[in-house]
Backbone of each chain as ProteinMPNN parsed JSONL, in Angstrom:
{"seq_chain_A": "DADVTQTPRNRITKTGKRIMLECSQTKGHDRMYWYRQDPGLGLRLIYYSFDVKDINKGEISDGYSVSRQAQAKFSLSLESAIPNQTALYFCATSDSNKDEQYFGPGTRLTVT", "coords_chain_A": {"N_chain_A": [[53.538, 118.187, 67.479], [52.203, 115.853, 65.086], [53.715, 112.683, 64.447], [53.321, 111.102, 62.209], [51.696, 112.088, 59.437], [48.749, 112.533, 57.482], [47.305, 113.475, 54.409], [44.573, 114.206, 52.23], [42.385, 114.466, 55.153], [39.792, 113.768, 54.884], [37.929, 112.82, 52.02], [35.866, 113.16, 49.242], [35.056, 111.725, 46.244], [34.443, 111.203, 42.718], [33.434, 108.345, 40.777], [35.904, 107.026, 38.632], [37.657, 109.129, 38.766], [41.011, 110.319, 39.307], [42.937, 110.018, 42.222], [45.039, 111.122, 44.859], [46.563, 110.157, 47.84], [48.377, 111.385, 50.544], [51.282, 110.87, 52.585], [53.31, 111.738, 55.263], [56.227, 111.616, 57.331], [57.944, 112.215, 60.397], [59.507, 110.673, 61.914], [61.82, 109.518, 61.148], [61.946, 106.975, 60.194], [62.665, 104.185, 58.054], [60.912, 102.494, 56.804], [57.757, 102.282, 55.24], [54.162, 102.102, 54.965], [50.996, 101.328, 53.432], [47.653, 100.911, 54.345], [44.282, 99.676, 54.165], [41.16, 100.046, 55.838], [38.23, 98.318, 56.302], [34.849, 97.986, 57.377], [34.476, 95.281, 59.578], [36.526, 93.893, 58.374], [39.054, 94.442, 59.223], [42.515, 95.517, 59.085], [44.087, 95.805, 56.027], [46.887, 95.204, 54.0], [48.139, 97.309, 51.489], [50.319, 98.396, 49.934], [53.887, 98.396, 50.509], [57.013, 99.8, 51.573], [60.435, 99.492, 51.961], [62.629, 101.073, 51.731], [63.671, 104.054, 49.972], [64.059, 103.173, 47.351], [62.664, 100.871, 47.19], [59.761, 99.08, 46.589], [56.856, 97.301, 47.329], [54.209, 95.027, 46.643], [51.225, 94.609, 48.524], [48.618, 92.652, 50.045], [46.329, 93.504, 48.711], [46.707, 95.067, 46.249], [45.712, 95.678, 43.729], [44.433, 98.135, 41.538], [45.576, 100.226, 42.789], [48.432, 102.413, 43.161], [51.75, 103.385, 44.152], [54.104, 105.841, 45.352], [57.322, 106.517, 46.415], [58.605, 109.216, 47.379], [60.577, 110.312, 48.894], [62.522, 109.572, 51.836], [60.838, 110.318, 53.857], [58.313, 110.505, 52.753], [55.415, 109.062, 51.345], [53.223, 108.206, 48.95], [49.911, 107.335, 47.99], [48.083, 106.289, 45.216], [44.993, 106.287, 43.49], [44.206, 105.309, 40.482], [41.908, 105.271, 38.891], [39.233, 105.822, 40.435], [36.884, 103.689, 42.139], [33.649, 102.756, 43.461], [33.917, 100.623, 45.385], [36.302, 101.144, 46.55], [35.897, 102.818, 48.549], [36.72, 103.57, 51.766], [38.597, 103.525, 54.877], [41.77, 104.823, 54.985], [45.053, 104.094, 55.977], [48.297, 105.214, 56.714], [51.478, 103.963, 57.66], [54.504, 103.685, 59.605], [57.745, 102.232, 60.212], [60.678, 101.354, 62.064], [63.658, 99.901, 60.823], [64.79, 98.108, 62.555], [62.891, 97.302, 64.291], [59.626, 95.921, 64.986], [57.289, 97.242, 65.562], [54.749, 99.23, 64.283], [53.892, 102.55, 63.397], [51.088, 104.494, 63.178], [49.38, 106.796, 60.985], [46.726, 109.307, 61.241], [44.715, 108.596, 59.512], [42.793, 108.566, 56.428], [39.647, 109.298, 55.322], [38.02, 108.048, 52.672], [35.618, 108.494, 50.209], [34.0, 107.17, 47.488], [31.877, 108.053, 45.005]], "CA_chain_A": [[53.161, 117.84, 66.11], [52.079, 114.432, 64.85], [54.882, 112.096, 63.792], [52.88, 110.596, 60.915], [50.557, 112.895, 58.998], [48.12, 112.131, 56.235], [46.443, 114.469, 53.787], [43.635, 114.887, 53.105], [41.79, 113.632, 56.187], [38.532, 113.307, 54.305], [37.83, 113.15, 50.6], [34.774, 112.566, 48.476], [35.388, 111.84, 44.826], [33.524, 110.487, 41.836], [33.946, 107.193, 40.053], [36.722, 107.324, 37.466], [38.634, 110.188, 39.042], [42.299, 109.954, 39.892], [43.109, 110.67, 43.514], [46.281, 110.807, 45.552], [46.614, 110.335, 49.289], [49.776, 111.616, 50.885], [51.735, 110.54, 53.937], [54.631, 112.255, 55.634], [56.612, 111.224, 58.689], [59.117, 112.872, 60.968], [60.097, 109.72, 62.853], [63.102, 109.049, 60.648], [61.856, 105.556, 59.869], [62.899, 103.912, 56.64], [59.852, 101.663, 56.244], [56.433, 102.902, 55.211], [53.113, 101.159, 54.585], [49.63, 101.796, 53.233], [46.623, 99.94, 54.668], [42.906, 100.146, 54.174], [40.307, 99.406, 56.82], [36.823, 98.228, 55.961], [34.099, 97.424, 58.5], [34.467, 93.826, 59.664], [37.647, 93.261, 57.656], [40.34, 94.778, 59.823], [43.485, 96.283, 58.306], [44.682, 95.02, 54.959], [48.058, 95.877, 53.455], [48.021, 97.617, 50.07], [51.696, 98.473, 49.458], [54.854, 98.769, 51.514], [58.308, 100.237, 51.042], [61.451, 99.368, 53.0], [63.448, 102.267, 51.582], [63.239, 104.894, 48.857], [64.121, 102.457, 46.075], [62.016, 99.58, 47.364], [58.296, 99.119, 46.608], [56.332, 95.945, 47.302], [52.754, 94.9, 46.7], [50.636, 93.906, 49.642], [47.61, 91.652, 49.683], [45.229, 94.056, 47.916], [47.307, 96.178, 45.517], [45.03, 95.96, 42.458], [43.705, 99.401, 41.494], [46.357, 101.223, 43.521], [49.861, 102.549, 42.903], [52.395, 104.187, 45.185], [55.352, 106.515, 45.027], [58.127, 106.878, 47.598], [59.321, 110.392, 46.863], [61.704, 110.571, 49.798], [62.405, 108.687, 52.987], [59.75, 110.758, 54.721], [57.052, 110.687, 52.031], [54.926, 107.867, 50.655], [51.888, 108.558, 48.498], [49.065, 106.269, 47.43], [47.217, 106.809, 44.156], [43.941, 105.494, 42.881], [44.242, 105.824, 39.11], [40.527, 105.464, 38.446], [38.526, 105.401, 41.642], [35.624, 102.967, 42.023], [32.959, 102.804, 44.758], [34.361, 99.669, 46.415], [37.512, 101.659, 47.195], [35.458, 103.616, 49.698], [37.292, 102.936, 52.953], [39.499, 104.331, 55.694], [43.131, 104.493, 54.574], [46.064, 104.428, 56.97], [49.722, 105.12, 56.448], [52.221, 103.578, 58.858], [55.957, 103.651, 59.449], [58.455, 101.446, 61.22], [62.126, 101.336, 62.006], [64.093, 98.616, 60.264], [65.217, 97.215, 63.631], [61.773, 96.992, 65.176], [58.423, 95.514, 64.281], [56.156, 98.103, 65.863], [54.421, 100.217, 63.262], [53.243, 103.749, 63.911], [50.081, 104.836, 62.193], [48.828, 108.131, 60.866], [45.34, 109.44, 61.715], [43.778, 108.031, 58.551], [42.05, 109.36, 55.436], [38.369, 108.672, 54.975], [37.765, 108.26, 51.244], [34.322, 108.056, 49.705], [33.902, 107.228, 46.027], [30.442, 108.006, 44.67]], "C_chain_A": [[53.14, 116.322, 65.943], [53.3, 113.926, 64.113], [54.564, 111.598, 62.399], [51.627, 111.373, 60.523], [50.053, 112.403, 57.652], [47.251, 113.264, 55.713], [45.846, 113.896, 52.511], [43.124, 113.955, 54.198], [40.461, 113.06, 55.725], [38.492, 113.716, 52.842], [36.644, 112.418, 49.996], [35.103, 112.782, 47.012], [34.415, 111.002, 44.002], [34.224, 109.313, 41.159], [34.721, 107.638, 38.819], [37.766, 108.395, 37.679], [39.931, 109.602, 39.582], [42.457, 110.711, 41.194], [44.404, 110.213, 44.149], [46.137, 111.106, 47.037], [48.087, 110.435, 49.68], [50.067, 111.303, 52.347], [53.132, 111.093, 54.14], [54.943, 111.838, 57.056], [57.89, 111.939, 59.11], [59.836, 111.95, 61.948], [61.464, 109.229, 62.397], [63.123, 107.572, 60.302], [62.093, 105.333, 58.385], [61.773, 103.108, 55.996], [58.513, 102.357, 56.336], [55.449, 101.957, 54.56], [51.814, 101.909, 54.297], [48.67, 100.637, 53.496], [45.253, 100.55, 54.361], [42.128, 99.361, 55.227], [38.878, 99.471, 56.332], [36.098, 97.607, 57.158], [34.097, 95.9, 58.457], [35.63, 93.132, 58.98], [39.004, 93.618, 58.233], [41.206, 95.615, 58.903], [44.112, 95.376, 57.263], [45.759, 95.837, 54.263], [47.919, 96.067, 51.954], [49.407, 97.584, 49.414], [52.602, 98.769, 50.643], [56.2, 99.028, 50.854], [59.326, 100.187, 52.171], [62.508, 100.465, 52.894], [63.029, 102.959, 50.293], [63.193, 104.125, 47.533], [63.399, 101.114, 46.113], [60.504, 99.742, 47.468], [57.81, 97.682, 46.481], [54.814, 95.948, 47.365], [52.351, 94.171, 47.972], [49.567, 92.956, 49.16], [46.505, 92.18, 48.797], [45.697, 95.243, 47.081], [46.571, 96.539, 44.228], [44.221, 97.255, 42.539], [44.416, 100.538, 42.196], [47.78, 101.282, 42.979], [50.439, 103.454, 43.978], [53.651, 104.835, 44.629], [56.055, 106.871, 46.323], [59.06, 108.004, 47.157], [60.578, 110.703, 47.659], [61.528, 109.629, 50.972], [61.165, 109.029, 53.804], [58.392, 110.795, 54.033], [56.693, 109.459, 51.212], [53.496, 108.156, 50.249], [51.207, 107.369, 47.847], [48.139, 106.887, 46.401], [46.182, 105.779, 43.744], [43.801, 106.063, 41.47], [42.857, 106.132, 38.561], [39.632, 104.931, 39.559], [37.204, 104.694, 41.331], [34.981, 102.909, 43.405], [33.469, 101.812, 45.797], [35.738, 100.019, 46.985], [37.165, 102.659, 48.302], [35.904, 102.898, 50.969], [38.055, 103.987, 53.75], [40.914, 103.88, 55.356], [44.127, 104.984, 55.617], [47.457, 104.259, 56.401], [50.408, 104.72, 57.752], [53.712, 103.582, 58.548], [56.543, 102.715, 60.487], [59.946, 101.579, 60.992], [62.566, 99.954, 61.525], [64.503, 97.625, 61.346], [64.081, 96.798, 64.56], [60.529, 96.65, 64.362], [57.227, 96.42, 64.529], [55.97, 99.123, 64.748], [53.641, 101.36, 63.902], [52.347, 104.31, 62.816], [49.751, 106.323, 62.181], [47.368, 108.134, 61.285], [44.301, 108.899, 60.74], [43.177, 109.048, 57.601], [40.767, 108.616, 55.127], [38.038, 109.036, 53.543], [36.403, 107.682, 50.868], [34.303, 108.247, 48.198], [32.437, 107.049, 45.643], [30.222, 107.62, 43.209]], "O_chain_A": [[53.928, 115.6, 66.554], [53.861, 114.621, 63.267], [55.409, 111.651, 61.505], [50.612, 111.31, 61.216], [50.814, 111.928, 56.809], [46.55, 113.928, 56.477], [46.527, 113.177, 51.781], [43.41, 112.758, 54.162], [40.066, 111.974, 56.148], [38.949, 114.796, 52.466], [36.45, 111.222, 50.211], [35.396, 113.902, 46.594], [33.66, 110.193, 44.542], [35.444, 109.302, 40.996], [34.274, 108.498, 38.061], [38.668, 108.556, 36.857], [39.949, 108.549, 40.22], [42.151, 111.901, 41.271], [44.816, 109.063, 43.998], [45.653, 112.167, 47.432], [48.925, 109.669, 49.205], [49.211, 111.453, 53.219], [54.014, 110.933, 53.297], [54.046, 111.717, 57.889], [58.777, 112.222, 58.304], [60.68, 112.401, 62.723], [62.188, 108.597, 63.167], [64.191, 106.982, 60.135], [61.763, 106.184, 57.558], [61.686, 103.045, 54.77], [58.168, 102.944, 57.361], [55.812, 101.127, 53.726], [51.565, 102.981, 54.848], [48.832, 99.54, 52.961], [45.094, 101.77, 54.306], [42.394, 98.185, 55.475], [38.372, 100.54, 55.991], [36.677, 96.789, 57.874], [33.761, 95.298, 57.437], [35.713, 91.904, 59.001], [40.02, 93.119, 57.749], [40.698, 96.337, 58.044], [44.612, 94.299, 57.587], [45.565, 97.017, 53.972], [47.62, 95.12, 51.226], [49.635, 96.839, 48.461], [52.162, 99.318, 51.653], [56.488, 98.557, 49.754], [59.106, 100.777, 53.228], [63.205, 100.75, 53.867], [62.125, 102.491, 49.601], [62.352, 104.419, 46.684], [63.509, 100.315, 45.183], [60.017, 100.462, 48.339], [58.29, 96.931, 45.632], [54.21, 96.769, 48.056], [53.029, 93.252, 48.432], [49.592, 92.504, 48.015], [45.796, 91.388, 48.178], [45.131, 96.329, 47.199], [46.796, 97.621, 43.686], [43.436, 97.458, 43.465], [43.937, 101.672, 42.206], [48.272, 100.311, 42.406], [49.711, 104.199, 44.634], [54.182, 104.438, 43.592], [55.455, 107.458, 47.223], [60.15, 107.769, 46.636], [61.525, 111.293, 47.139], [60.5, 108.962, 51.091], [60.521, 108.147, 54.372], [57.396, 111.097, 54.689], [57.519, 108.894, 50.496], [52.635, 108.335, 51.111], [51.85, 106.515, 47.236], [47.483, 107.893, 46.673], [46.453, 104.581, 43.661], [43.324, 107.185, 41.297], [42.658, 107.122, 37.858], [39.318, 103.742, 39.609], [36.5, 105.053, 40.387], [35.678, 103.002, 44.415], [33.457, 102.125, 46.988], [36.278, 99.278, 47.806], [38.05, 103.264, 48.907], [35.512, 101.758, 51.217], [38.148, 105.153, 53.367], [41.224, 102.691, 55.43], [44.062, 106.123, 56.079], [47.752, 103.29, 55.701], [49.958, 105.103, 58.832], [54.126, 103.496, 57.392], [55.921, 102.436, 61.512], [60.41, 101.875, 59.891], [61.902, 98.956, 61.802], [64.56, 96.423, 61.087], [64.288, 96.032, 65.502], [60.402, 97.04, 63.202], [56.251, 96.371, 63.781], [56.917, 99.788, 64.328], [52.844, 101.16, 64.818], [52.782, 104.563, 61.693], [49.825, 107.011, 63.2], [46.822, 107.091, 61.644], [43.132, 108.756, 61.098], [43.065, 110.232, 57.92], [40.789, 107.454, 54.722], [37.802, 110.204, 53.234], [36.091, 106.532, 51.174], [34.555, 109.341, 47.694], [31.835, 106.013, 45.926], [29.08, 107.533, 42.759]]}, "seq_chain_B": "DQQVKQNSPSLSVQEGRISILNCDYTNSMFDYFLWYKKYPAEGPTFLISISSIKDKNEDGRFTVFLNKSAKHLSLHIVPSQPGDSAVYFCAARGNSGGSNYKLTFGKGTLLTVNP", "coords_chain_B": {"N_chain_B": [[42.435, 83.252, 52.83], [42.18, 83.525, 56.248], [44.701, 84.37, 58.33], [45.13, 85.368, 60.84], [43.014, 85.441, 63.472], [40.345, 86.988, 65.09], [37.892, 86.105, 66.878], [35.813, 87.173, 68.325], [33.74, 89.753, 67.745], [32.998, 91.773, 69.451], [33.151, 92.899, 72.884], [32.004, 93.28, 76.164], [32.559, 94.726, 79.295], [32.568, 95.301, 82.862], [33.641, 98.227, 84.541], [36.708, 98.035, 86.285], [36.801, 95.293, 86.309], [38.251, 92.329, 84.779], [39.379, 92.376, 81.413], [39.447, 90.23, 78.692], [40.888, 89.612, 75.719], [40.928, 87.725, 72.799], [42.942, 85.914, 70.408], [43.654, 84.018, 67.558], [45.927, 82.166, 65.526], [47.058, 80.844, 62.369], [49.345, 80.41, 60.934], [52.334, 78.859, 61.321], [54.757, 80.023, 61.029], [54.759, 82.524, 62.059], [56.342, 84.651, 64.363], [56.331, 86.767, 66.062], [54.269, 88.882, 67.906], [51.73, 91.353, 68.126], [49.72, 93.804, 69.782], [47.329, 96.215, 68.993], [45.625, 99.27, 69.608], [42.688, 101.041, 68.886], [41.093, 104.088, 68.677], [38.016, 105.744, 67.726], [38.206, 107.727, 64.754], [40.927, 107.971, 64.871], [44.309, 106.803, 64.206], [45.51, 103.378, 64.55], [47.21, 102.524, 67.591], [50.234, 101.334, 68.934], [50.304, 98.84, 71.443], [51.238, 96.571, 73.048], [53.602, 93.881, 72.871], [54.809, 90.557, 72.002], [57.348, 88.148, 71.843], [57.879, 85.013, 70.19], [59.476, 83.434, 71.731], [58.797, 83.779, 74.271], [56.252, 83.367, 76.836], [54.719, 85.126, 78.105], [54.122, 88.583, 78.539], [54.298, 91.604, 80.234], [52.923, 94.802, 80.893], [52.304, 97.194, 82.867], [48.893, 97.596, 83.314], [48.345, 95.846, 81.326], [48.66, 92.636, 79.931], [50.071, 90.205, 77.883], [49.54, 86.959, 76.768], [50.985, 84.049, 75.417], [50.337, 81.08, 73.744], [51.93, 78.825, 72.187], [51.645, 76.201, 71.265], [48.945, 75.935, 70.972], [48.528, 77.905, 69.199], [47.608, 80.454, 69.965], [46.863, 83.593, 71.356], [46.366, 85.973, 73.995], [45.081, 89.005, 75.31], [45.137, 90.589, 78.351], [43.489, 92.876, 80.365], [43.738, 94.552, 83.277], [43.01, 96.513, 86.095], [40.028, 96.971, 84.167], [39.239, 100.014, 82.485], [37.058, 102.784, 81.719], [38.239, 104.352, 79.707], [39.585, 102.49, 78.264], [37.95, 101.571, 76.354], [37.684, 100.717, 73.073], [38.701, 99.675, 69.757], [40.461, 96.689, 69.448], [43.246, 95.373, 67.875], [44.805, 92.416, 66.89], [48.014, 91.425, 65.782], [50.403, 89.793, 63.652], [53.728, 88.733, 62.89], [55.88, 87.35, 60.424], [58.855, 85.241, 60.172], [62.113, 86.817, 60.125], [63.295, 88.422, 57.198], [62.948, 88.89, 53.694], [59.634, 89.061, 52.415], [58.426, 88.6, 54.78], [58.507, 90.53, 56.695], [56.237, 92.018, 56.919], [53.226, 92.847, 58.662], [50.417, 90.897, 59.66], [47.098, 91.467, 60.213], [44.388, 90.93, 62.508], [40.735, 91.045, 62.465], [39.806, 92.655, 64.44], [38.519, 93.525, 67.712], [35.887, 95.012, 69.354], [36.038, 96.603, 72.319], [34.103, 97.424, 75.089], [33.973, 99.21, 77.976], [32.086, 99.461, 80.715], [30.973, 102.015, 82.935]], "CA_chain_B": [[42.467, 82.502, 54.08], [42.503, 84.435, 57.319], [45.757, 83.77, 59.138], [45.015, 85.893, 62.203], [41.574, 85.479, 63.699], [39.772, 87.486, 66.325], [36.554, 85.572, 66.65], [34.786, 87.948, 69.013], [33.696, 91.119, 67.211], [32.81, 92.749, 70.512], [33.243, 92.426, 74.26], [31.565, 94.308, 77.088], [32.921, 94.39, 80.672], [32.342, 96.349, 83.841], [34.831, 98.926, 85.036], [37.349, 97.39, 87.422], [36.931, 93.858, 86.075], [39.257, 91.948, 83.797], [39.003, 92.203, 80.007], [40.29, 89.252, 78.023], [40.687, 89.613, 74.273], [41.574, 86.544, 72.258], [43.434, 85.934, 69.022], [44.199, 82.748, 67.103], [46.628, 82.28, 64.252], [47.203, 79.549, 61.713], [50.657, 80.307, 60.303], [53.34, 78.498, 62.318], [55.964, 80.824, 60.794], [54.679, 83.772, 62.828], [57.2, 84.558, 65.538], [56.253, 87.981, 66.866], [52.855, 89.24, 67.939], [51.516, 92.695, 68.639], [48.355, 94.288, 69.979], [47.113, 97.633, 68.728], [44.385, 99.822, 70.124], [42.246, 102.094, 67.983], [39.928, 104.906, 69.005], [37.377, 106.316, 66.533], [38.804, 108.905, 64.124], [42.373, 107.986, 65.071], [44.993, 105.626, 63.735], [45.856, 102.411, 65.595], [48.42, 102.791, 68.355], [50.861, 100.13, 69.471], [50.011, 98.647, 72.856], [52.141, 95.626, 73.683], [53.996, 92.827, 71.941], [55.448, 89.391, 72.598], [58.099, 87.285, 70.948], [57.481, 83.61, 70.319], [60.322, 82.736, 72.69], [58.222, 84.027, 75.588], [54.845, 83.019, 76.934], [54.012, 86.199, 78.805], [54.757, 89.888, 78.615], [53.43, 92.454, 81.051], [53.226, 96.227, 80.886], [51.268, 97.876, 83.641], [47.619, 96.872, 83.393], [48.216, 95.006, 80.133], [49.484, 91.435, 79.866], [49.787, 89.352, 76.736], [49.912, 85.565, 76.955], [51.121, 83.321, 74.152], [50.338, 79.619, 73.814], [52.377, 78.463, 70.839], [51.121, 74.899, 70.845], [47.556, 76.153, 70.575], [48.513, 79.032, 68.264], [46.625, 81.326, 70.583], [47.33, 84.604, 72.293], [45.31, 86.738, 74.619], [45.425, 90.27, 75.965], [44.401, 90.805, 79.581], [43.519, 94.243, 80.877], [43.27, 94.518, 84.659], [41.566, 96.53, 85.963], [39.544, 97.681, 82.981], [38.798, 101.382, 82.709], [36.242, 103.261, 80.583], [39.121, 104.841, 78.649], [40.087, 101.359, 77.475], [36.965, 101.279, 75.311], [38.321, 100.938, 71.773], [38.865, 98.451, 68.97], [41.772, 96.099, 69.65], [43.693, 94.527, 66.777], [45.918, 91.506, 67.053], [48.815, 91.374, 64.562], [51.47, 88.81, 63.72], [54.805, 88.904, 61.92], [56.609, 86.128, 60.112], [60.288, 85.272, 60.436], [62.86, 87.874, 59.454], [63.766, 88.174, 55.846], [62.008, 88.947, 52.58], [58.33, 89.677, 52.613], [57.865, 88.259, 56.078], [58.533, 91.647, 57.624], [54.978, 92.709, 57.043], [52.32, 92.366, 59.691], [49.083, 90.447, 59.286], [46.191, 91.907, 61.264], [43.055, 90.37, 62.673], [39.65, 91.963, 62.126], [39.567, 93.561, 65.545], [37.463, 93.305, 68.706], [35.452, 96.244, 70.003], [35.888, 96.483, 73.772], [33.348, 98.482, 75.758], [34.072, 99.13, 79.422], [30.962, 100.227, 81.264], [31.249, 102.583, 84.258]], "C_chain_B": [[42.96, 83.424, 55.191], [43.52, 83.8, 58.24], [45.745, 84.239, 60.583], [43.528, 86.136, 62.462], [41.235, 86.035, 65.072], [38.279, 87.173, 66.223], [35.443, 86.325, 67.368], [34.773, 89.367, 68.461], [33.573, 92.181, 68.305], [32.856, 92.073, 71.874], [32.831, 93.58, 75.164], [31.894, 93.864, 78.509], [32.628, 95.584, 81.572], [33.678, 96.967, 84.262], [35.375, 98.199, 86.254], [37.552, 95.896, 87.243], [38.009, 93.604, 85.029], [38.635, 91.869, 82.399], [39.971, 91.205, 79.401], [39.926, 89.231, 76.545], [41.524, 88.497, 73.67], [41.928, 86.668, 70.785], [44.008, 84.566, 68.703], [44.905, 82.953, 65.767], [46.86, 80.892, 63.675], [48.608, 79.327, 61.149], [51.727, 80.038, 61.353], [54.643, 79.271, 62.131], [55.912, 82.165, 61.528], [55.517, 83.647, 64.094], [57.178, 85.812, 66.404], [54.83, 88.499, 66.75], [52.681, 90.589, 68.628], [50.021, 92.931, 68.849], [48.343, 95.792, 69.738], [45.738, 98.015, 69.251], [43.981, 100.963, 69.208], [40.984, 102.772, 68.504], [39.313, 105.411, 67.701], [38.098, 107.567, 66.056], [40.306, 109.036, 64.405], [42.989, 106.748, 64.442], [45.263, 104.649, 64.868], [47.136, 102.818, 66.306], [48.932, 101.495, 68.963], [50.641, 100.045, 70.977], [51.061, 97.776, 73.541], [52.463, 94.536, 72.682], [54.614, 91.667, 72.705], [56.16, 88.598, 71.521], [57.697, 85.837, 71.189], [58.36, 82.826, 71.289], [59.823, 82.938, 74.124], [56.785, 83.529, 75.62], [54.027, 84.097, 77.644], [54.823, 87.479, 78.716], [53.785, 90.847, 79.285], [53.891, 93.902, 80.981], [52.091, 96.954, 81.589], [50.006, 97.034, 83.74], [47.441, 95.859, 82.264], [49.198, 93.837, 80.178], [49.079, 90.651, 78.638], [50.34, 87.967, 77.036], [49.962, 84.885, 75.6], [51.178, 81.829, 74.423], [50.66, 79.119, 72.416], [51.771, 77.154, 70.369], [49.684, 75.018, 70.363], [47.421, 77.237, 69.524], [47.47, 80.07, 68.715], [47.321, 82.367, 71.45], [46.155, 85.392, 72.831], [45.891, 87.99, 75.259], [44.524, 90.431, 77.175], [44.57, 92.25, 80.014], [42.907, 94.217, 82.269], [43.83, 95.705, 85.43], [41.141, 97.313, 84.721], [39.013, 99.059, 83.368], [37.97, 101.85, 81.517], [37.081, 103.767, 79.422], [39.747, 103.739, 77.815], [39.124, 100.992, 76.35], [37.512, 101.694, 73.954], [38.239, 99.634, 70.989], [40.3, 97.963, 69.159], [42.089, 95.144, 68.497], [44.873, 93.676, 67.233], [46.679, 91.484, 65.729], [49.955, 90.379, 64.753], [52.481, 89.042, 62.605], [55.5, 87.584, 61.685], [58.08, 86.272, 60.447], [60.975, 86.371, 59.65], [63.263, 87.452, 58.05], [62.664, 88.259, 54.826], [60.694, 89.566, 52.964], [57.748, 89.399, 53.98], [57.927, 89.39, 57.082], [57.161, 92.272, 57.811], [54.125, 92.044, 58.106], [51.008, 91.913, 59.065], [48.167, 90.74, 60.459], [44.93, 91.061, 61.303], [42.011, 91.436, 62.38], [39.31, 92.929, 63.255], [38.425, 93.124, 66.443], [37.145, 94.64, 69.361], [35.227, 95.983, 71.477], [35.125, 97.692, 74.298], [33.448, 98.244, 77.251], [33.023, 100.059, 80.012], [31.272, 100.747, 82.662], [30.383, 101.931, 85.335]], "O_chain_B": [[44.028, 84.027, 55.083], [43.228, 82.785, 58.873], [46.296, 83.569, 61.457], [42.877, 86.921, 61.773], [41.778, 85.597, 66.086], [37.518, 87.886, 65.569], [34.265, 86.14, 67.06], [35.721, 90.117, 68.693], [33.982, 93.328, 68.125], [32.636, 90.869, 72.009], [33.252, 94.719, 74.962], [31.55, 92.748, 78.899], [32.465, 96.714, 81.11], [34.703, 96.289, 84.323], [34.623, 97.795, 87.14], [38.372, 95.29, 87.933], [38.594, 94.533, 84.471], [37.525, 91.367, 82.222], [41.183, 91.325, 79.578], [38.808, 88.88, 76.169], [42.7, 88.348, 74.0], [41.307, 87.414, 70.029], [44.77, 84.013, 69.496], [44.519, 83.815, 64.977], [46.86, 79.895, 64.398], [49.012, 78.188, 60.914], [52.0, 80.898, 62.191], [55.538, 79.189, 62.972], [56.922, 82.865, 61.607], [55.416, 82.654, 64.815], [57.927, 85.908, 67.375], [54.255, 88.553, 65.663], [53.388, 90.917, 69.581], [49.178, 92.333, 68.179], [49.21, 96.531, 70.205], [44.822, 97.195, 69.324], [44.822, 101.762, 68.797], [39.958, 102.132, 68.738], [40.001, 105.499, 66.684], [38.548, 108.375, 66.868], [40.884, 110.103, 64.196], [42.297, 105.765, 64.175], [45.247, 105.044, 66.034], [48.039, 103.39, 65.695], [48.158, 100.669, 69.445], [50.771, 101.037, 71.695], [51.697, 98.204, 74.504], [51.695, 94.289, 71.753], [54.905, 91.774, 73.896], [55.637, 88.404, 70.424], [57.229, 85.486, 72.272], [58.041, 81.69, 71.637], [60.353, 82.35, 75.067], [56.173, 83.296, 74.578], [52.807, 83.992, 77.765], [56.05, 87.462, 78.805], [52.602, 90.894, 78.945], [55.087, 94.191, 81.006], [51.066, 97.282, 80.991], [50.047, 95.893, 84.198], [46.474, 95.096, 82.262], [50.391, 94.012, 80.426], [47.892, 90.452, 78.378], [51.471, 87.825, 77.502], [49.104, 85.106, 74.745], [51.978, 81.369, 75.239], [49.777, 79.003, 71.567], [51.421, 77.016, 69.197], [49.256, 74.296, 69.463], [46.328, 77.471, 69.009], [46.596, 80.487, 67.956], [48.256, 82.051, 72.187], [45.095, 85.469, 72.21], [47.045, 88.016, 75.689], [43.299, 90.412, 77.053], [45.683, 92.776, 80.023], [41.728, 93.906, 82.439], [45.047, 95.895, 85.423], [41.846, 98.225, 84.289], [38.42, 99.242, 84.432], [38.164, 101.354, 80.407], [36.681, 103.627, 78.266], [40.365, 104.006, 76.785], [39.462, 100.183, 75.486], [37.772, 102.872, 73.712], [37.765, 98.618, 71.498], [41.244, 98.744, 69.042], [41.316, 94.238, 68.185], [45.805, 94.161, 67.874], [46.063, 91.522, 64.664], [50.414, 90.151, 65.872], [52.129, 89.49, 61.514], [55.692, 86.794, 62.609], [58.506, 87.31, 60.952], [60.467, 86.808, 58.617], [63.53, 86.282, 57.775], [61.562, 87.761, 55.055], [60.653, 90.504, 53.76], [56.678, 89.911, 54.311], [57.452, 89.241, 58.207], [56.948, 92.995, 58.784], [54.273, 90.861, 58.41], [50.55, 92.475, 58.07], [48.434, 90.306, 61.58], [44.466, 90.548, 60.284], [42.346, 92.583, 62.084], [38.603, 93.913, 63.041], [37.491, 92.45, 66.009], [38.04, 95.318, 69.865], [34.328, 95.228, 71.849], [35.46, 98.836, 73.991], [33.049, 97.187, 77.739], [33.069, 101.276, 79.832], [31.783, 99.998, 83.495], [30.484, 102.287, 86.509]]}, "name": "protein", "num_of_chains": 2, "seq": "DADVTQTPRNRITKTGKRIMLECSQTKGHDRMYWYRQDPGLGLRLIYYSFDVKDINKGEISDGYSVSRQAQAKFSLSLESAIPNQTALYFCATSDSNKDEQYFGPGTRLTVTDQQVKQNSPSLSVQEGRISILNCDYTNSMFDYFLWYKKYPAEGPTFLISISSIKDKNEDGRFTVFLNKSAKHLSLHIVPSQPGDSAVYFCAARGNSGGSNYKLTFGKGTLLTVNP"}
């Protein structure tokens, strides 16, 4: 079984809709991250959480919110989706003693 | 302002030859560097890393070199194999403490290894 799972894997939604992307991990890591990948722009950090009570904005947090429901779960919400949020979204985790991050398989989101 | 730069969007090499992927950074506070590999339809996977106190780290066919004075690192793959064809991301981390725990990624380089 995958250590970091993301649901859904693909989603098409309409402008203005609220959507939630979910991430779960079985690695026992305390740190979790949300990134988006756009063609030619690499990976950009949206939000990150170092533990259940800690939430931090990344470089592109506008239009997004997150919830850390438990150590193993970190969800990303788009309150009112817009077309330029069409991208590939990745969740990642890391141990507090190490810098290597472990990524989920990604969610491809299309906003029409 | 892009702090981690991978100036070559793509690289093509022959199987068995050396692949060299380059990465430059501008933030002198970065002290730990990582390379990730990404296949289509999958998440990035950690490949190799190097601390700023070293200038070389080797793991099998993969070697990362760090030139701190030039703020430059490179990933060497020898010999290259078709299965190495993927997008490679360079990432850098700032000093411990506060928000510096997060990684900053480059835009990636698509490596194609031809049989």
